[in-house]
C-alpha positions as CSV (number, residue, x, y, z in Angstrom):
1,M,-14.9,25.2,-1.2
2,S,-13.8,28.5,-2.9
3,D,-16.4,30.4,-0.8
4,S,-15.4,28.7,2.4
5,N,-14.2,30.5,5.6
6,P,-10.4,30.3,5.6
7,K,-10.4,29.6,9.4
8,L,-12.8,26.7,8.9
9,V,-10.7,25.3,6.0
10,Q,-7.6,25.5,8.3
11,E,-9.5,23.6,11.1
12,L,-10.6,20.9,8.7
13,S,-7.2,20.6,7.3
14,S,-5.8,20.1,10.8
15,V,-8.4,17.5,11.7
16,I,-7.7,15.5,8.5
17,E,-3.9,15.7,9.1
18,N,-4.4,14.4,12.7
19,L,-6.6,11.5,11.5
20,I,-4.1,10.5,8.8
21,G,-1.0,11.0,11.0
22,R,-2.2,8.4,13.5
23,L,-3.4,5.9,10.9
24,D,-1.2,2.9,10.1
25,F,-3.7,0.9,8.1
26,G,-7.1,2.1,7.0
27,T,-9.0,4.8,5.4
28,V,-10.3,8.4,5.9
29,E,-13.5,9.1,4.0
30,L,-14.9,12.6,3.4
31,T,-18.6,12.8,2.6
32,F,-20.0,15.7,0.7
33,H,-23.7,16.6,0.1
34,Q,-24.4,19.3,-2.5
35,G,-20.8,20.4,-2.5
36,Q,-20.6,20.8,1.3
37,L,-18.4,18.6,3.5
38,V,-20.8,17.0,6.0
39,Q,-18.9,14.0,7.5
40,L,-15.4,12.7,8.1
41,E,-15.1,9.0,8.8
42,K,-12.0,7.1,9.9
43,R,-11.7,3.3,9.6
44,E,-8.6,1.8,11.1
45,K,-7.5,-1.8,10.6
46,V,-5.3,-3.6,13.0
47,R,-3.0,-6.1,11.4
48,F,-1.4,-9.0,13.2
49,E,1.9,-10.4,12.2
50,K,1.7,-14.1,11.2
51,P,4.1,-16.0,13.6
52,A,7.0,-17.7,11.8
53,D,6.5,-21.4,11.3
54,P,9.2,-23.2,13.4
55,N,9.1,-26.2,11.0
56,R,10.4,-24.2,8.1
């Protein structure tokens, strides 16, 4: 991205930081075609605590 617009790079950086900042469990995937970023995808997992076994 050496020939990229600095303003666009800053915007993308901000979007990525926001996606990561709100993510507890999951992934953020960046997709490139021919060296160009074409897609951002966020997959979030929701984890549930296993209740303690009262018999233990």
